[in-house]
C-alpha positions as CSV (number, residue, x, y, z in Angstrom):
1,Q,0.0,0.0,0.0
2,V,1.4,3.3,-1.1
3,Q,1.5,5.6,1.9
4,L,3.0,8.7,3.5
5,V,2.5,9.3,7.2
6,E,3.4,12.6,8.8
7,S,4.2,13.1,12.4
8,G,5.8,15.6,14.7
9,G,3.3,18.4,14.7
10,G,2.0,20.1,17.8
11,L,1.7,23.3,19.7
12,V,4.8,25.5,20.0
13,Q,5.4,29.1,21.1
14,P,6.5,31.7,18.7
15,G,10.3,31.4,18.2
16,G,10.2,27.7,19.0
17,S,11.1,24.7,16.9
18,L,9.5,21.5,15.6
19,R,10.7,18.7,13.5
20,L,8.3,17.0,11.2
21,S,8.8,13.5,9.9
22,C,7.1,11.7,7.0
23,A,7.4,7.9,6.8
24,A,7.1,6.5,3.3
25,S,6.0,2.9,2.4
26,G,4.7,1.0,-0.6
27,F,6.9,2.7,-3.2
28,T,10.6,3.3,-4.0
29,F,11.1,6.4,-1.9
30,K,14.7,7.1,-3.0
31,N,13.5,7.5,-6.6
32,Y,11.2,10.4,-5.9
33,G,11.7,14.1,-5.3
34,C,9.7,15.0,-2.3
35,G,8.5,18.1,-0.6
36,W,6.3,19.8,2.0
37,V,3.2,21.9,1.5
38,R,1.0,23.5,4.1
39,Q,-2.6,24.8,4.3
40,A,-3.6,27.4,6.9
41,P,-7.3,27.7,7.9
42,G,-9.3,29.3,5.1
43,K,-6.3,29.5,2.8
44,E,-5.0,27.8,-0.3
45,F,-2.2,25.2,-0.2
46,E,1.2,26.8,0.0
47,W,4.4,25.1,-1.3
48,V,7.1,25.1,1.4
49,S,10.1,23.1,0.3
50,N,11.4,20.5,-2.1
51,I,14.3,18.0,-2.1
52,S,15.7,16.0,-4.9
53,P,15.7,12.2,-4.8
54,A,19.2,11.8,-3.5
55,G,18.9,14.9,-1.2
56,G,21.5,17.0,-2.9
57,A,19.3,19.8,-4.1
58,T,16.8,21.7,-2.0
59,M,14.4,24.6,-2.5
60,Y,12.5,26.8,-0.1
61,A,9.7,29.3,-0.3
62,D,10.8,32.8,0.6
63,S,8.5,32.8,3.6
64,V,10.5,29.9,5.3
65,K,14.0,30.4,3.8
66,G,16.7,30.5,6.5
67,R,14.3,29.1,9.1
68,F,13.3,25.7,7.8
69,T,15.5,22.8,6.6
70,I,14.3,19.9,4.5
71,S,16.2,16.6,4.6
72,R,15.7,13.0,3.9
73,D,17.1,9.6,4.9
74,N,16.6,7.2,2.0
75,A,17.8,4.3,4.1
76,K,14.9,4.9,6.5
77,N,12.4,6.0,3.8
78,T,11.8,9.2,5.8
79,L,11.5,12.8,4.9
80,Y,12.0,15.6,7.5
81,L,11.3,19.2,7.9
82,Q,13.2,21.0,10.7
83,M,11.3,24.2,11.5
84,N,13.0,26.9,13.6
85,S,12.1,30.4,14.7
86,L,8.4,29.6,14.1
87,L,6.0,32.4,13.5
88,P,2.2,32.6,14.0
89,E,1.9,32.7,10.3
90,D,3.5,29.2,10.1
91,M,0.5,27.7,11.7
92,A,-1.1,25.2,9.3
93,V,-1.6,21.6,8.5
94,Y,1.7,20.4,6.9
95,Y,1.6,17.6,4.3
96,C,4.5,15.7,2.7
97,D,4.3,15.0,-1.0
98,C,6.3,12.6,-3.1
99,G,5.5,12.5,-6.8
100,G,1.9,13.4,-6.1
101,I,1.5,11.0,-3.3
102,R,0.4,13.0,-0.3
103,G,0.0,12.2,3.4
104,Q,-2.8,13.0,5.7
105,G,-1.1,15.9,7.3
106,T,0.1,17.0,10.7
107,Q,-1.1,20.1,12.5
108,V,1.4,22.8,13.5
109,T,0.0,25.4,15.9
110,V,2.1,28.4,16.8
111,S,0.7,30.3,19.7
112,S,1.7,31.8,23.0
């Protein structure tokens, strides 16, 4: 069964950090470029970051550049998103996406 399962979301204060994980199964993870998108309440999906299949190339939205770091461990079939210096506007449901396969999302809440 092709599946992506996100975890690591939660409640954090502004300026705090979270690390999201996305576990892949049912397909050859290392062959796919992957990324993260997010959706805030009442808003459209927003692309956050991408990483190449081998992990050597990354891209970030301007809104998260310098604060977020995407990475992957192909031996563990897992994608990560390290989020630092979180802002209230980062609050959203975060989804991982690999070649159009998307997980169920994990909620990130940034509030004092």
